[in-house]
C-alpha angles and dihedrals in degrees: 000000000000090000091049092048091046092051090046091051092052091048091050092048091051092047090048092051093048098044121112141073130324131207112285113245120245089200091055089051090052091050090049090052085053120162095347108136117246115250123211123240117268142162106333089339122103124213114277119252143079117307122193121224129188111224148162128196146139131222119196139185120203092231131080094354090282118175140145136191138231128234133290080207118031119192114219115197122201117194127182127218128202095254093063090261123124141192129226116203118187118192110206091180141327087284102047137045135158128201127193129188117217132184127190110225121176104307096342137083105217127204112218097180139273150204135265125198122190136170135189120195118220093172096236090050136011116214113214127182134182118196124192120204128196125190109205111201093027116255121243105236095172128021112189091199093053121120123211111286093020110138140179140177130265132184130187132178121222133195135186108209092192095053098029092230131141131206136175123214113204131169152100133307112206127189107220098182146265112303138171119234131180116254118175092337093311130109109237126188113230144180107240115209134177120207124193122187138183118204120213135171123048088357129040130199148087137277125197122180140158124207131190112206123195111253091217097059113351096256112158106248102175138002135188116195136192120176134173119176132168121207131183119243139169089265095047135271115343119204122211120196130184131186124173152122136209136185133194116256099197136014091217114088122220118240128211094235090055096059 
């Protein structure tokens, strides 16, 4: 019995040390995109396909020394819909992805909402959560008429069906200016925006992120994220923190039929 328990303890220790996220697969993203036809770039809508980003980031929970890493390669999937809207899904790792729905309207790129899926592995049990966010009225992610330092408010409601929790994300969108950044050895003009959010409801915290969107089609080129959220639990408040950045490696998307 001692030998069995000892062996089990060693196995658990190894599993605990090796738990966590892995790099998301670009090939899996291409397979997920499947036979969907590629759509060309248009007004505030990038070409459909799988884009590859280089990124580094860390996510941490305040319990049991739990953390997981991003990347180093992050697939970004752009899908078109028939109403000129599109979705952008960024896969930070095998345990975390985020999807946002955008729609170009007049001189604005609107954000309708999105979904976030995240998992933490505790060996004996993996905790997975899917949150769905709706922005009503839609948020204005990009305003073509904005001048540097112009800012406006945005509010979105989120719900986790699995946990039965609700949260509201409210804050300010600020246009920083038009900047050039290097993508795959090329200089690309971009709209630089800063977004600041406060979370209230069943979770409380702050989110701060900056995004550089391509002027030519609205494709996210670079993002810097900082998140701190506190959630109640049976063992007390649990704090989640996230710090990371990613940048596009090529302006040309990969297509399923090409791989």
